[in-house]
C-alpha positions as CSV (number, residue, x, y, z in Angstrom):
1,M,113.5,112.7,88.0
2,M,115.3,111.1,85.0
3,I,114.9,107.4,84.6
4,S,118.3,106.0,83.5
5,V,118.8,103.6,80.7
6,A,121.2,101.0,82.0
7,T,123.5,98.8,80.0
8,P,123.9,95.3,81.6
9,F,127.4,93.9,81.9
10,N,128.4,90.6,83.5
11,L,131.9,90.5,85.0
12,L,133.2,87.6,87.0
13,N,129.6,86.3,87.4
14,Q,128.6,89.6,88.9
15,D,125.7,91.6,87.3
16,L,126.6,95.3,86.8
17,L,124.5,98.0,85.3
18,L,126.5,100.7,83.5
19,L,124.6,104.0,83.9
20,P,124.8,107.1,81.7
21,Q,125.1,109.2,84.9
22,K,128.7,107.7,85.0
23,A,128.0,105.3,87.8
24,I,127.7,101.5,88.2
25,Y,125.0,99.7,90.0
26,W,126.2,96.3,91.3
27,Q,123.1,94.1,91.7
28,Q,124.4,91.3,94.0
29,Q,125.7,93.8,96.5
30,K,123.0,96.4,96.0
31,A,125.8,98.9,95.7
32,L,126.1,102.1,93.7
33,I,129.7,102.8,92.7
34,I,131.0,106.2,91.6
35,T,134.3,108.0,91.5
36,D,135.8,111.5,91.3
37,V,132.8,113.6,92.3
38,H,135.2,116.4,93.2
39,F,132.5,118.1,95.3
40,G,133.7,121.4,96.5
41,K,135.6,122.2,93.3
42,V,133.1,125.0,92.4
43,G,133.6,126.6,95.8
44,H,137.3,126.2,95.5
45,F,137.4,128.1,92.2
46,R,135.0,130.7,93.4
47,K,137.0,131.2,96.5
48,A,140.0,132.0,94.2
49,G,137.9,134.6,92.3
50,I,137.2,132.4,89.3
51,A,133.6,132.7,88.0
52,V,132.0,129.3,88.0
53,P,128.2,128.6,88.0
54,R,127.2,128.0,91.7
55,D,124.5,125.4,90.9
56,M,126.9,123.0,89.2
57,E,127.5,120.9,92.3
58,Q,123.9,120.9,93.5
59,S,123.2,119.4,90.1
60,D,125.7,116.5,90.9
61,L,124.0,115.9,94.2
62,A,120.6,115.9,92.6
63,T,121.7,113.3,90.1
64,L,123.1,111.2,92.8
65,S,119.8,111.5,94.8
66,D,117.9,110.4,91.7
67,L,120.0,107.3,91.3
68,I,119.5,106.4,95.0
69,H,115.8,106.8,94.7
70,E,115.7,104.7,91.5
71,Y,117.9,101.8,92.5
72,Q,117.5,101.8,96.3
73,P,121.1,100.8,97.0
74,E,122.2,99.6,100.5
75,K,125.7,100.8,99.9
76,L,127.3,103.8,98.2
77,L,131.0,103.3,97.3
78,F,133.0,106.4,96.5
79,L,136.3,105.5,94.8
80,G,138.1,108.6,95.9
81,D,138.2,112.4,95.3
82,L,134.8,112.9,96.8
83,F,135.7,116.4,98.1
84,H,138.0,118.4,95.8
85,S,140.3,120.2,98.2
86,D,140.3,122.1,101.5
87,M,137.0,122.9,103.3
88,N,134.7,125.5,101.9
89,N,131.0,126.4,102.0
90,D,130.0,123.6,99.6
91,W,130.5,121.2,102.5
92,D,127.2,122.5,104.0
93,W,125.4,121.3,100.9
94,F,126.9,117.9,101.3
95,I,125.8,117.7,105.0
96,L,122.3,118.6,103.9
97,W,122.4,115.9,101.2
98,R,123.7,113.2,103.6
99,S,120.8,114.0,106.0
100,Q,118.4,112.8,103.4
101,F,119.8,109.3,103.4
102,P,120.8,108.5,107.0
103,K,120.4,104.7,106.6
104,L,122.6,104.4,103.5
105,Q,126.0,102.9,104.2
106,I,128.6,105.1,102.6
107,I,132.2,104.1,102.2
108,L,134.9,106.4,100.8
109,I,138.1,105.0,99.4
110,K,140.3,108.0,100.0
111,G,141.9,109.7,96.9
112,N,144.6,112.2,96.5
113,H,142.1,115.1,96.7
114,D,140.5,113.9,99.9
115,I,142.6,116.1,102.3
116,I,140.0,117.4,104.7
117,A,140.1,116.0,108.3
118,D,138.7,112.4,108.6
119,S,136.5,113.6,111.5
120,N,134.3,115.6,109.0
121,Y,133.4,112.3,107.3
122,E,133.1,110.3,110.5
123,R,130.5,112.8,111.8
124,L,128.4,112.0,108.8
125,N,128.7,108.2,109.4
126,I,130.9,107.8,106.3
127,Q,133.5,105.0,106.5
128,L,137.0,105.7,105.3
129,R,139.3,103.1,103.7
130,D,142.5,103.1,101.7
131,E,141.1,100.1,99.8
132,L,138.2,97.7,100.0
133,L,138.0,94.1,99.0
134,I,134.3,93.2,98.4
135,G,133.3,90.0,96.6
136,P,135.7,89.5,93.6
137,F,136.5,93.2,93.4
138,L,139.2,95.4,94.9
139,M,138.1,99.0,95.2
140,L,140.9,101.6,94.9
141,H,141.3,105.2,93.8
142,H,144.5,105.0,91.7
143,P,144.8,102.5,88.9
144,L,147.5,99.9,89.5
145,P,150.4,99.7,87.1
146,E,150.2,96.7,84.7
147,E,153.0,94.8,86.5
148,Q,151.2,95.0,89.9
149,L,147.9,93.7,88.7
150,P,148.7,89.9,88.8
151,D,149.4,90.3,92.6
152,A,146.2,92.3,93.4
153,T,143.8,90.6,95.8
154,G,140.9,91.1,93.4
155,Y,139.8,92.6,90.1
156,V,140.5,96.3,90.5
157,F,137.8,99.0,90.2
158,C,139.3,102.5,90.3
159,G,139.1,106.1,89.0
160,H,141.5,109.0,89.2
161,I,142.3,109.5,85.6
162,H,138.8,110.6,84.3
163,P,139.0,108.3,81.3
164,G,137.6,109.3,77.9
165,V,137.6,107.7,74.4
166,N,138.1,109.5,71.1
167,L,135.5,109.0,68.4
168,N,136.1,110.2,64.9
169,G,133.5,111.1,62.2
170,R,133.6,110.9,58.4
171,A,134.4,114.6,58.0
172,R,137.2,114.7,60.4
173,Q,135.0,115.5,63.3
174,S,136.3,114.3,66.6
175,I,134.8,114.0,70.1
176,T,136.1,112.7,73.4
177,L,133.4,111.0,75.5
178,P,133.7,109.7,79.1
179,C,134.0,106.0,79.2
180,F,134.1,102.8,81.3
181,A,137.3,100.9,80.5
182,F,137.3,97.2,81.5
183,G,140.7,95.5,81.1
184,K,141.7,91.9,81.9
185,R,142.3,92.7,85.6
186,Q,141.2,96.3,86.1
187,A,138.3,98.6,85.4
188,I,138.6,102.4,85.2
189,L,135.4,104.4,85.8
190,P,134.5,107.8,84.4
191,S,134.5,110.8,86.7
192,F,131.0,111.4,88.2
193,G,131.4,115.1,88.7
194,K,130.3,117.4,85.9
195,F,133.1,119.9,86.6
196,T,135.9,117.5,85.6
197,G,137.9,116.9,82.4
198,K,138.5,113.8,80.3
199,V,141.7,112.2,79.3
200,A,141.7,109.9,76.3
201,I,143.1,106.6,77.3
202,R,145.0,104.0,75.2
203,S,143.0,100.8,75.0
204,L,144.5,97.4,74.6
205,Q,143.0,94.8,72.2
206,T,141.6,92.9,75.2
207,D,139.9,95.9,76.7
208,Q,136.1,96.4,76.6
209,I,135.3,100.1,76.3
210,F,131.8,101.6,76.9
211,A,131.3,105.2,75.8
212,V,128.9,107.4,77.9
213,L,126.4,109.3,75.9
214,K,123.8,111.7,77.3
215,D,121.1,109.0,77.9
216,K,122.8,105.7,77.3
217,V,126.1,103.7,77.5
218,I,127.3,102.0,74.3
219,A,129.9,99.3,73.7
220,I,132.5,100.5,71.2
221,A,135.3,97.9,71.7
């Protein structure tokens, strides 16, 4: 089990730990927050005849289990796109994983990829929401457009776009790293799933950007 190196970040008087596993632990709520797991994506591609390593998703579940054992959260908040597409054999792995944490409250904010029947989640005692206001934060899947943010009922936490930040080296090297992007009224979290891409985002002067490295999270803006 890997012990994570957390980066503390205080937002609206709430104590957050930014984790290199691309998750947030919210200390006041004892809540683990992640987005865009895209579980089932491996099975979806393999079903279509595309060769993808089968153990990729078991690795994501193992990482999530390690975080739960380390931080002992009371709540697990998925900000959408938990399961990638229609039902496939990977769902059986998820059922097995859920059985290991029967007392953990799990809430899924439904994303555009969450298309399987709600009854599948309900049988696993997973609550489904379109949005969730908890403390000062409004949990969504899609980011809100800038013009809608002043009317939001809380500071927005969301995912969907799999944010990344470009870093350039002295010899024209360039790398795009997953990142946490905290704006004035909205935070976009990196995708938790390993089988996802990254889109470099445009940051504003007021944004606070944290790049995710293999074993730590660093502030770069």
